[in-house]
C-alpha positions in Angstrom: -0.1 -0.1 -0.1 1.6 3.5 -1.0 1.5 6.7 0.9 -1.5 8.1 -1.0 -3.6 4.9 -0.1 -2.7 5.4 3.4 -3.4 9.0 3.8 -6.9 8.4 1.8 -7.9 5.5 4.2 -7.0 7.6 7.3 -8.8 10.7 5.7 -12.0 8.4 5.1 -12.2 6.8 8.5 -14.9 7.5 10.9 -13.0 7.3 13.9 -14.6 10.3 15.9 -16.5 8.3 18.6 -20.0 9.4 20.0 -22.3 8.3 22.9 -25.8 9.0 23.7 -26.2 10.0 27.5 -29.0 10.8 29.7 -28.4 13.8 32.1 -30.5 13.4 35.0 -29.5 16.9 36.3 -31.1 18.2 33.1 -34.6 16.5 33.9 -33.7 13.3 32.1 -32.6 14.8 28.7 -30.7 12.6 26.3 -27.8 14.2 24.3 -25.0 13.0 22.1 -21.6 13.5 23.2 -18.9 13.4 20.4 -15.4 13.2 20.3 -13.5 16.1 18.6 -11.6 16.7 15.6 -8.5 18.6 15.5 -10.3 21.8 14.6 -12.6 21.8 17.4 -10.0 20.9 19.7 -7.9 23.9 18.6 -11.1 25.9 19.2 -11.4 24.7 22.8 -7.8 25.4 23.5 -7.7 28.9 22.1 -10.6 29.7 24.0 -9.5 28.5 27.3 -6.0 30.1 27.2 -5.4 33.9 27.3 -2.5 35.5 25.3 -0.3 35.1 28.6 -0.9 31.3 28.8 -3.4 31.7 31.9 -6.0 29.2 31.7 -9.6 30.6 31.5 -11.5 27.8 33.0 -15.0 29.1 32.5 -14.4 29.6 28.8 -12.5 26.7 28.2 -15.4 24.2 29.9 -18.2 26.1 28.1 -16.5 25.7 24.5 -15.5 22.0 25.3 -19.3 21.7 25.9 -20.1 23.7 23.0 -17.9 21.5 20.8 -19.0 18.2 21.8 -22.7 18.4 23.0 -25.2 17.6 20.4 -29.1 17.4 20.1 -29.7 13.5 20.2 -32.6 13.8 17.6 -31.4 16.7 15.0 -27.7 16.2 15.4 -27.3 20.0 16.0 -24.9 21.5 18.5 -26.8 22.2 21.8 -25.0 25.4 22.7 -24.1 28.4 20.6 -21.7 31.2 21.1 
């Protein structure tokens, strides 16, 4: 298998896992929690660290939820900016 074949296989793979969970604290709502791709992870990191390297915990946590929590029925993000 050549390099191009390997790259194509990797890019075509469906390797981001997801799980449906019921959140009792949200009145038993079921949501889909998905792993993140590189772009989403970068958004979380950029939102959660200021220009001096200080961790902005609240922004980090919110952006993490924003990038990984989806409506179980529609597949849309649950939280927007």
